[in-house]
C-alpha positions in Angstrom: 4.1 25.4 18.2 1.1 25.4 15.5 0.3 21.9 14.5 2.0 22.3 11.2 5.1 22.6 13.5 4.0 19.7 15.5 3.4 17.3 12.8 6.5 18.5 11.0 8.1 17.3 14.1 6.9 13.8 14.1 7.3 13.2 10.7 11.5 14.1 11.3 10.8 11.7 14.1 9.4 8.6 12.5 10.1 9.0 9.4 13.7 6.9 9.8 15.3 3.9 8.7 14.9 2.5 12.5 10.6 3.1 11.4 11.4 0.1 8.6 11.8 -3.2 10.9 9.0 -3.1 13.0 6.4 -2.3 10.3 5.2 -4.1 6.8 7.5 -2.1 4.7 10.7 -4.0 6.1 9.8 -7.4 4.1 10.0 -5.4 0.5 13.2 -3.3 1.7 15.0 -7.1 1.9 14.6 -7.3 -2.2 16.8 -4.8 -4.0 15.4 -6.1 -7.5 12.7 -3.5 -8.6 10.1 -6.0 -9.5 10.5 -8.1 -6.3 10.1 -4.5 -4.0 6.8 -4.3 -6.5 5.8 -7.3 -5.8 6.2 -8.6 -2.2 5.1 -5.0 -1.3 1.7 -5.1 -2.7 1.7 -8.5 -1.4 2.7 -7.1 1.8 0.3 -4.1 1.8 -2.7 -6.4 0.8 -1.6 -8.3 4.2 -1.6 -5.5 6.3 -4.0 -6.1 8.5 -3.9 -7.3 12.5 -0.6 -6.9 14.3 1.9 -5.7 12.5 4.5 -8.5 13.9 2.0 -11.3 12.6 1.6 -9.5 9.1 5.5 -9.4 8.8 5.6 -13.1 9.8 2.8 -14.2 7.1 5.0 -12.1 4.6 7.8 -14.1 5.5 6.5 -17.4 5.5 4.4 -16.6 2.0 7.5 -15.4 0.4 9.6 -18.8 1.8 7.2 -20.6 -0.7 8.7 -18.7 -3.4 12.4 -19.8 -2.6 12.6 -15.9 -1.6 12.7 -15.0 -5.2 9.2 -13.5 -6.0 9.6 -11.9 -9.5 11.4 -15.2 -10.7 8.7 -17.5 -9.2 6.1 -15.8 -11.1 8.0 -15.8 -14.7 9.3 -19.4 -14.5 6.9 -21.6 -11.7 5.3 -25.0 -12.6 2.1 -25.7 -11.7 4.1 -28.3 -9.0 5.6 -25.3 -7.4 2.3 -23.6 -6.6 1.2 -27.1 -4.3 3.0 -25.1 -1.6 0.8 -21.7 -1.7 -2.7 -24.0 -0.6 -2.0 -24.1 2.9 -1.4 -20.1 2.5 -4.1 -18.0 4.9 -3.9 -14.8 6.7 -7.6 -13.4 8.5 -9.5 -14.2 4.9 -6.9 -14.1 2.5 -6.7 -17.5 1.3 -5.4 -19.6 -1.1 -7.8 -19.2 -3.7 -6.8 -15.5 -3.8 -2.9 -16.1 -3.4 -3.1 -18.4 -6.5 -5.3 -15.3 -8.3 -2.2 -13.0 -7.3 0.2 -15.1 -8.5 -1.6 -15.8 -11.7 -2.4 -11.6 -12.2 1.4 -10.8 -11.2 2.7 -13.8 -13.9 0.6 -12.7 -17.2 1.5 -9.0 -15.8 4.7 -9.4 -15.7 5.5 -11.3 -19.1 3.5 -8.3 -20.5 5.1 -5.2 -18.7 7.8 -4.0 -16.6 6.8 -1.8 -14.1 3.8 -2.5 -12.0 3.3 1.3 -11.9 2.1 0.6 -15.9 -1.2 -0.9 -13.9 -1.8 1.9 -11.8 -1.6 4.8 -14.7 -4.7 4.0 -16.7 -6.1 7.8 -16.9 -3.7 9.2 -15.2 -3.3 13.1 -15.6 -1.1 15.4 -13.9 -4.4 17.0 -11.7 -4.5 16.8 -7.8 -7.7 14.4 -7.8 -6.9 12.0 -10.4 -6.4 9.1 -7.6 -9.9 8.1 -7.4 -10.1 7.3 -11.1 -6.3 5.4 -11.0 -7.7 3.0 -8.1 -10.9 2.4 -9.8 -9.2 1.6 -13.3 -6.3 -0.7 -11.6 -9.4 -2.8 -9.8 -10.7 -2.9 -12.8 -7.4 -4.0 -14.5 -6.2 -6.6 -11.9 -9.2 -8.6 -12.2 -9.4 -8.8 -16.5 -7.8 -12.4 -16.5 -10.8 -14.6 -16.9 -10.2 -17.2 -14.3 -10.5 -13.9 -11.3 -12.5 -14.8 -8.3 -15.9 -13.4 -7.1 -14.1 -13.5 -3.7 -10.8 -12.0 -4.2 -12.0 -8.8 -5.2 -12.5 -7.9 -1.8 -8.6 -7.7 -0.9 -8.4 -4.7 -3.5 -9.9 -2.0 -2.6 -11.9 0.7 -5.0 -13.3 3.7 -4.5 -16.0 2.7 -6.2 -16.8 0.8 -3.5 -16.9 3.6 -1.2 -13.2 2.2 0.5 -11.0 4.4 1.8 -8.6 2.1 0.1 -5.9 2.3 3.4 -4.2 -0.7 1.9 -3.5 0.3 -1.5 -2.7 3.9 -0.7 -0.2 2.9 1.6 1.5 0.6 -1.0 1.3 3.7 -3.3 3.1 5.8 -0.7 5.6 3.0 -0.5 6.2 3.2 -4.4 6.3 7.0 -5.2 7.3 9.4 -2.0 10.6 10.2 -2.8 12.9 11.6 0.2 16.6 10.9 1.5 15.0 8.9 4.7 15.2 5.6 3.1 11.5 4.4 4.1 9.3 4.7 1.0 11.3 3.5 -2.4 10.1 6.6 -4.6 10.9 3.9 -7.2 7.9 5.0 -9.7 8.0 8.1 -11.6 4.6 8.9 -13.1 2.4 9.1 -10.3 3.3 12.3 -8.2 3.5 12.3 -4.4 0.9 15.4 -4.5 -1.4 13.0 -5.9 -1.0 10.4 -3.0 -4.1 10.4 -0.9 -3.0 9.3 3.0 -3.9 5.8 4.3 -6.8 6.4 7.0 -6.2 3.4 9.2 -7.2 2.9 12.4 -4.7 4.9 14.1 -4.4 7.3 11.8 -8.4 7.8 11.8 -8.6 7.9 15.3 -5.6 10.9 15.2 -6.8 12.7 12.5 -10.2 13.3 14.2 -8.5 14.3 17.6 -6.6 17.0 15.9 -9.6 18.3 13.9 -8.4 17.4 10.7 -11.2 14.9 9.6 -15.0 16.0 10.7 -16.5 13.1 8.2 -18.8 11.0 10.9 -17.5 7.4 8.9 -14.4 6.8 7.6 -14.8 6.2 4.1 -13.3 7.4 0.4 -14.0 10.6 0.9 -13.2 10.7 4.4 -9.5 9.9 3.5 -9.7 12.7 0.8 -10.7 15.3 3.6 -8.1 14.1 5.8 -5.8 14.5 2.6 -6.8 17.6 1.3 -5.9 19.4 5.4 -2.7 17.9 5.2 -2.0 19.5 1.7 -2.6 22.7 3.6 0.9 22.0 5.8 2.7 20.7 2.5 1.0 20.6 -0.8 3.4 18.8 -2.7 4.4 16.1 -0.2 0.8 15.5 2.3 1.0 11.6 2.6 4.2 12.3 4.2 2.1 13.5 7.8 1.0 9.7 7.4 4.7 9.2 9.5 2.9 11.3 12.2 0.2 10.2 12.4 0.5 6.5 13.0 3.6 7.1 14.8 1.6 9.4 17.3 -1.5 6.7 17.3 0.7 3.3 17.5 3.6 4.3 19.3 2.5 7.1 21.3 -1.3 5.9 21.8 -2.5 9.5 21.2 
């Protein structure tokens, strides 16, 4: 069995509905309205560091504060409804960050229908457009006049040479389309072939062990290098191999 066959088998093994329960993607899967899925997915991906169980519990705590109707909360909350959010904290993500995210989404959905619109500034159909899209999104997200400087660290950008693993994971959720029911595939402008593989600790380790990464540090160019190697196995949908690399790292301690 060559490496492509091995990884294809692991994708088939892990890209299954039973993957959802123990992963942060389980949070947006609790919702059916597109706007709710987008909001909860973005928060869940942003908060996705640490133990997966803790991440899921913190997300459940946060959306309970919004009466489990985040889109309605963004559109109709009063100032008094924000008070419970002052108690929310996960790692270095605190009340200041939470309130800005709420402010952005409240403004955004009054002017736009889908969060994809915020990610397609500068879009073209080229394979290497993602650095531009993520850089532009970062600027778009922090355009409000009261954007706190400290909150910028929670939304990665290639301009800071970050691997952007959480935001790339969010985009995988929104963009990838297949029949397996894990990723949502609810966006249409950005294409699966344009995605960059989320390069977290487990994916990075397995990628290096398999010879898919040679760069010493882990940064934006590392994520690009890994994705370029994965495109050799499937040019149209390279990021499906995230399931294989993550599963090997987390479930099999490869």
